[in-house]
C-alpha positions, 0 to 999 in steps of 0.5 A, a space after each residue: 172266296 167271300 170277305 167273311 166269315 174271316 181270321 184276322 191276324 195281326 202280323 205286327 203283334 207277332 213279330 213283337 211276340 217274337 222279339 220278346 221270346 228270342 231275347 228272354 230264351 238267348 239270355 238263358 242260353 236258347 236259340 229257339 225255333 219258330 213253329 209255324 204249324 199254327 198258322 198253317 205255315 201262311 208264308 206271312 206268318 212265317 215272315 212275321 215269326 223271322 222279322 222277329 229275329 228266329 232263323 229256324 221254321 218248324 212245322 209237323 207238315 212238309 206241305 206247310 215246309 213246302 209254302 216257306 221254303 223259300 224264306 231265308 232260314 232254315 225248316 225243321 220237320 217236327 213230326 217223325 218222318 213217314 216213309 211215303 215222303 221221303 224225298 220230299 223231306 229231304 227237299 224241303 226240311 234241312 233237320 227231321 226229327 227221328 227215331 226209327 232205325 228205317 227212316 234213318 236207311 231212307 232218310 241216307 238213302 234218298 239224301 245221297 240220291 239228291 246230293 245233300 246232307 240230311 241233319 236228324 235230331 234223335 227224340 227220347 222219350 222222357 215219359 210223355 209216351 209220345 215219339 221216341 226211345 223210351 229206353 236210353 240203349 234205343 236211343 244209343 243204338 239210334 245215334 250209332 246208325 245216324 252217325 255211321 250213314 252216309 248222307 245224315 249229320 247226326 245234329 242233336 237230342 231232342 223231347 217232347 213233353 206236356 203233348 199227350 201225357 201232360 208231363 210237364 217239362 222239369 229240371 231233373 227231366 231235362 237234366 236226364 236229356 243233357 246226360 244222355 246227349 253228353 253221353 252221345 257226345 262222349 261215345 261217338 267223339 261228336 258235338 251236337 249242335 242242339 238239345 231241344 229240351 220242349 216246346 212252349 211248355 218249357 217256358 215256365 222252367 226257363 222263366 224261373 231260372 230253373 232250365 239246366 245249361 245245356 238245354 239250348 233249344 226249345 221249339 216255340 209256337 203258341 208263345 210266339 203266334 198267342 203269347 201263351 205257354 204251359 196250360 195256355 197260361 199268358 206269358 208275361 210281356 206277350 199279346 194274346 190278341 194276335 188272332 180273333 174272327 169276324 162274321 157277318 149277321 145274315 138274320 135279326 129276328 124275336 124268338 122265343 128260347 125254347 124250340 117247339 116240341 124239342 124231341 129229336 138229336 141235333 144235326 150233330 147227334 146230340 140231345 140239345 138244352 135249352 134255357 128258357 128266357 122267354 122271347 129274345 133278339 136273335 142273331 144268326 152268323 154266316 159261320 158254323 161248326 164247319 168252320 170253328 167250334 163254336 165253343 173256342 169262340 167268345 163274342 167281344 162284346 160282353 153282352 153277346 150271348 153264344 145260343 149254340 149252331 150247326 154247321 153253317 149258322 151260329 146263333 146269337 142272343 143280342 137282346 141285351 146288346 147297346 149296339 144296334 146291330 143290323 143285317 150285315 153287320 159284324 161281330 168280332 170274336 177271341 179265339 182259344 189256340 183251338 180256335 185259331 187252329 181251326 180258322 186257319 185250317 178252313 178253307 171257308 174263312 178267310 185270311 185277313 193280315 193286318 
């Protein structure tokens, strides 16, 4: 793979963010899980999170958990297990989130086959309308099933918020989760290890001191890896410059701002609009929409204007820039959460650990 474009991953910054979040969570009686999916569970990033004091690594994909299984940590599968992957779930995940009877049956049978005890956290839907039973009776029935199955240990109750339906974690919905957890404990004479209230979206509630006692786990990814929480707002005392993108200039020309007789759609089926700025110095970088949505990147040089791009080309206006950009010069970009995710997923973007 070529050196550029590359995403630069600042591991020490991730560790520092993690240390801060662990400290803040512990003060509220919360033990966070470290979610690695933004970084595709790259082992270096997983270790950076562990170095910050987290002991449980979580991801939505078994393929990713497999990458980090050798690290000294427990593993949690965030996405509900698919029946087609049950064998690998038991092999690579210590814990999984669950909401279906049939899946629990399959996990039980495979756990017995592999001579393991698999831990499960049941998911309850508090109104965001993603995974989990919507009615308490559903979740109680699921708990009854989990308690009875061999090879399965019911260790927690969780909920997902602010992902699909935009329902924000509140004291009220978190207390609902706690009440249901206590009902499960009382009904089945067990003690749940985890009451997993939310993702990083639950941090504003925690920082305001309104996270109810009893919520003892938050599943944190963006807050550790990018220092952001609900609505992508920066979290105090964390850094957001953990990832950035570097691309190489392959052409510099002075050209008009508006194409000649533009009548066709662009390569992505859109009718482009252009601002006529006259003749301008333009640069093309060797990165494109196949690598990252260019609306998710912003040049660190404030005088660069992103004009547009195609699958493989990023077109920049560098007319007003003070640096004397040349062929082969490197341009650095800040990345949004979506931009980081796309760059980490793209096989065409090199990963550089700093």
